[in-house]
Structures are given as structure tokens and as C-alpha cells.
C-alpha positions in Angstrom: -118.6 102.2 61.7 -117.7 105.6 60.9 -115.2 104.5 58.0 -118.1 102.6 56.2 -120.1 105.8 57.0 -117.5 107.5 55.0 -117.2 105.2 52.6 -120.9 106.1 52.5 -121.6 108.9 51.8 -118.5 108.9 49.3 -120.8 107.3 47.5 -123.5 109.4 47.3 -121.4 112.4 46.4 -120.3 110.6 44.1 -123.8 109.4 41.9 -125.0 112.6 43.1 -122.6 113.9 41.1 -122.3 110.8 38.2 -126.5 111.8 38.0 -125.7 116.2 37.5 -123.3 115.1 34.5 -125.8 112.4 33.0 -128.8 114.9 32.4 -130.6 111.7 30.9 -133.6 112.4 28.6 -136.2 112.1 31.7 -134.2 114.5 34.7 -134.3 116.8 31.1 -137.9 116.3 29.7 -138.9 116.8 33.9 -136.9 119.8 34.2 -139.4 121.5 31.4 -142.9 122.8 32.3 -146.0 124.1 30.6 -145.7 127.5 28.7 -149.4 129.6 28.3 -150.6 128.3 25.7 -147.8 125.9 24.8 -148.2 122.4 25.9 -145.0 119.8 26.3 -145.4 116.5 24.0 -144.8 113.4 25.7 -143.3 111.7 22.3 -139.5 112.3 23.6 -136.9 111.2 20.5 -133.2 109.7 21.8 -130.1 109.4 19.7 -126.9 108.3 20.2 -124.1 108.1 18.2 -124.1 105.5 16.3 -128.3 107.0 15.0 -127.2 110.1 15.8 -126.8 110.9 11.8 -130.5 109.6 11.1 -131.5 113.0 12.7 -128.9 115.6 11.3 -127.0 113.7 8.7 -124.2 116.0 7.7 -123.6 117.2 10.9 -123.3 114.0 12.6 -119.3 113.5 12.3 -118.7 117.4 14.3 -120.6 116.2 17.3 -119.2 112.3 17.2 -115.4 114.4 17.4 -116.6 116.5 20.4 -117.2 113.4 22.0 -120.9 113.1 21.8 -122.8 111.0 23.7 -126.8 111.6 23.7 -129.4 113.5 22.0 -132.5 114.3 24.0 -134.6 115.4 20.7 -138.5 116.6 23.3 -141.2 119.8 21.5 -143.3 122.0 22.5 -146.6 122.7 20.7 -149.8 125.3 20.6 -152.0 124.3 17.8 -150.4 123.6 14.4 -147.1 126.2 15.6 -144.0 124.7 18.1 -140.3 124.3 19.5 -138.4 121.8 19.2 -135.5 121.4 21.5 -132.4 119.4 20.7 -130.4 118.6 23.6 -127.3 117.2 22.7 -124.8 115.5 25.4 -121.4 115.1 25.5 -118.6 113.9 27.6 -117.5 117.8 29.6 -118.8 121.2 29.2 -116.0 122.2 27.2 -117.0 119.0 24.3 -120.3 121.0 24.6 -118.5 124.4 24.9 -116.4 123.7 22.1 -119.3 122.2 19.4 -121.5 125.7 20.2 -118.1 128.5 19.4 -118.1 125.2 16.7 -121.8 126.9 15.4 -120.9 130.3 15.9 -122.7 133.0 13.3 -121.9 137.0 13.0 -125.3 136.8 12.3 -127.5 135.8 15.2 -127.6 138.1 18.7 -126.4 136.9 22.4 -128.2 135.9 25.5 -127.8 135.8 28.9 -129.1 132.5 29.1 -126.1 129.9 30.4 -122.8 130.0 29.9 -122.4 131.7 26.2 -125.8 132.1 24.4 -127.2 133.2 20.1 -130.5 133.2 18.0 -132.7 135.2 16.3 -136.5 135.6 17.2 -136.8 131.6 15.6 -134.1 130.0 16.5 -131.4 130.3 20.1 -128.2 128.8 20.9 -126.3 127.7 24.4 -124.7 125.7 26.2 -125.0 125.2 29.6 -122.7 122.0 31.2 -122.3 119.3 29.3 -125.1 120.3 27.0 -125.1 122.2 23.6 -129.2 123.2 23.9 -130.2 123.7 20.4 -133.8 124.9 19.7 -135.7 127.7 17.2 -139.8 127.9 16.9 -142.1 127.1 13.8 -143.4 131.0 14.3 -141.8 134.4 15.3 -144.2 136.7 17.3 -145.6 135.7 20.3 -143.0 132.2 20.4 -139.8 134.5 20.3 -140.6 135.1 23.7 -141.8 131.4 25.3 -138.2 130.3 23.2 -135.8 132.2 25.4 -137.7 132.1 28.7 -137.5 128.3 28.0 -134.1 128.2 26.8 -133.3 129.5 29.9 -135.6 127.5 32.3 -133.6 124.4 31.1 -130.0 125.9 31.3 -131.3 126.7 35.0 -131.5 123.1 35.9 -128.4 121.7 34.0 -126.1 124.2 35.7 -126.8 127.9 37.1 -124.3 129.1 37.3 -122.5 127.5 34.1 -120.1 129.6 32.5 -117.3 129.3 29.8 -113.9 126.8 30.7 -111.5 127.8 33.0 -108.8 128.0 30.2 -110.6 130.0 27.6 -111.5 132.9 30.4 -107.4 133.5 30.5 -107.1 135.1 27.3 -105.7 139.0 27.0 -108.9 141.7 26.4 -106.4 143.3 24.5 -107.0 143.0 21.1 -109.5 139.6 20.7 -112.9 139.9 18.8 -115.3 139.9 20.6 -117.4 135.9 21.0 -114.3 134.8 19.2 -112.8 132.0 22.0 -113.9 128.6 20.9 -112.8 125.3 22.1 -111.3 122.1 19.7 -110.4 118.2 20.6 -108.6 117.7 17.9 -106.7 118.8 15.3 -106.1 121.4 15.4 -103.9 123.7 13.0 -104.8 120.5 10.6 -102.6 117.9 13.9 -103.7 115.3 15.3 -101.7 115.1 18.4 -102.9 118.8 18.9 -105.3 117.9 20.7 -107.5 119.7 24.0 -106.9 123.4 22.5 -108.5 126.6 23.1 -107.9 129.4 21.1 -108.9 132.6 21.3 -108.7 135.3 17.9 -106.9 138.4 18.1 -106.1 141.4 15.9 -103.6 143.4 15.9 -101.1 146.1 13.5 -103.2 144.5 10.7 -102.0 141.4 11.3 -104.5 138.8 12.4 -103.7 135.2 14.1 -105.7 132.3 16.7 -103.5 132.7 20.3 -104.2 128.9 21.4 -103.1 126.7 24.5 -102.9 123.0 24.6 -103.9 121.3 27.9 -100.9 118.8 27.4 -103.2 117.7 30.7 -99.7 116.8 32.4 -97.2 118.0 31.8 -95.5 114.8 30.4 -98.3 114.8 27.9 -97.5 118.3 27.5 -94.2 117.4 26.8 -95.0 114.5 23.9 -97.0 116.8 22.1 -94.4 118.7 21.0 -91.9 115.7 21.0 -94.8 114.8 18.0 -94.5 118.6 17.0 -90.9 118.1 17.2 -91.0 114.6 15.0 -93.2 116.1 12.4 -90.9 119.2 11.7 -87.3 117.4 12.4 -86.6 119.8 14.8 -84.8 118.6 18.0 -87.6 117.6 20.6 -88.2 120.2 23.6 -86.5 119.5 27.3 -87.2 122.8 29.2 -89.7 124.7 29.2 -89.6 127.9 27.9 -90.1 130.0 25.0 -90.0 128.3 21.5 -90.0 128.4 17.6 -92.1 125.5 16.3 -90.6 125.6 11.7 -94.1 123.9 11.1 -93.9 124.2 6.7 -97.8 124.2 6.7 -98.7 126.4 9.4 -95.4 129.0 9.4 -93.0 129.8 12.3 -95.0 129.0 15.2 -93.3 130.6 18.4 -94.8 128.6 21.4 -94.3 128.5 25.7 -94.6 125.8 27.4 -95.7 125.5 30.8 -96.4 122.8 32.8 -98.8 121.1 31.4 -99.9 123.6 28.6 -99.0 125.2 25.4 -99.4 128.1 24.5 -98.9 129.7 21.1 -99.5 132.2 18.4 -100.1 130.8 14.6 -101.0 132.8 11.7 -103.3 131.4 8.9 -101.4 133.0 6.8 -98.5 131.4 7.7 -96.8 134.3 8.7 -94.7 134.8 11.7 -97.1 136.5 15.0 -95.9 139.9 15.8 -94.7 140.7 19.1 -96.8 137.7 20.3 -94.4 137.4 23.2 -96.7 140.2 25.3 -100.1 138.3 24.7 -98.8 135.4 26.0 -96.4 136.3 28.2 -100.1 137.4 29.3 -101.4 133.5 29.7 -98.8 131.7 31.2 -99.1 133.6 34.3 -102.5 132.9 35.0 -102.3 129.5 33.9 -100.7 127.3 37.3 
């Protein structure tokens, strides 16, 4: 009987976790409420990878590449004015963060909403949990305050403790460009085998570069990534953890460090070797577990 109760409890916990992650259209709508003068429409539109093109057309492939699963579209009304909410659910929080980061703009202000938010008088974009939310209003003025109030309420319901993925927090502060952290599901610097890559942009002594961390999920997974890279470059396969230099004919010499399931490296978009990269890479590898 004790084992039975423990099993039932475990199943209930698993179901609650899955429910939290799923965040269905009905849940998203239930987490919203009327704001003074604004009414939430009864209509809810739902899109999946098969029909997302019908709503956002050319932008759909990037969402699908970031493991998009479902988009829920909701709308507030106030006379002729409206506030549209598009909540894109992705497979993981990392995917939602990566999609948000791919659409960052230097022209937008940042707000303390969700894991990170950007916007202006008529737009708001943020990520929380597995959800990337895009909101916009038909007019500025009074709608601006309501736009952010709706965003705060929704982000708190999705994940009140939303923040960057753990690995994305490990990039050293020295030389890092603000708001430059990102996540790439696959195809980093043009290689399909470079998947699950965290990166941040840096500037040092007149040189700009990306620090990156490839998550191979396991030590063997990281080794297989390096095997693929060695096959591409014609270099000898790497057998032991530690420092290496990848001689990429398209991207220049890339210094890197293999540690467990991770590969930490530095890449310059002009194909130049990043100077003093070891300092940054060492700081990251010392934090990785």
C-alpha cells in the first residue's frame, strides 16, 4: 500500500509538472483579467507548426527551428483600440529564450518583465518559462501602461521566477555587451552539428567576438560534436578533455576547451583568432559542473 501511494504521488507530481509546462490556450486565457476600460475578447486563435505560416508567414521557419509547438492569440478591446497577445509555446525554456533573443532590437527599451523584456509605447516582447510572448497595441497613450500591466500579470502566471537559462548566466561580465546573450538550437556559425549553443558578444582591445558554450548533453555527446568538427576540418580527432584549436576554413582558428558535456570557445566573425580568449574561457569552464 505504501508503494502504491508513493507511485500515485509521483504520477500526480509528474502530471502537475507537465501541466505547468504545457500551458494550454485555456490556461493562458484564464491567467488574464479585465483591465479598466479594456475587455478580453472571447475569441482565441491557436496555431501549430503546420499552420503557423497562415499567421506570420515568412517568420514561421525561425520559430519552428526553435522548436515551436503552439501559438495562442488573444486580444483585448477598448472601443476601436486593441491589444494583441501572441504567446508562442516552445519545447523548452531555452528554446523560448533563444527565440526571444533572436528578435532583440537595439532600438527598444528593456523592462523588468519575465526573464527579459523589450518594448516601446506600443510593443512588448518577453520570455517566461517555455513561452515567448509578443504584444502590441493599436495606439500609444493609455495603452502603454496597460500593455505592460498585462505583460507582468501574464509573465508572473507563466513563471514568476523566469530568468536566463543557467548556462547563459555564466558568461563573464568583463567586456560583455549588454543584452547580447543568446541561444542557438542548431547551425551555429554555419555548422548543423553545432547545436544547443549559448553565446554572448564581447569587445576587447578593438576586437569583437563571440564567446560560446556548446552543450553536448553528455560527455560522449560533446566528443561526438568534436568528432564531427574534426571530420570537417581534417584534423586529428580529439580524445582527451582540455584546450584545443579548431582550424575552421570558413571561420578561422577557433580556440576552445572541452570539459565534460560542454565545449567552450571563442569566435571572431572576421575569421581572426581571438586574442587572450583563454582568460574568458577559463572563467566559464571553472563555473561549469
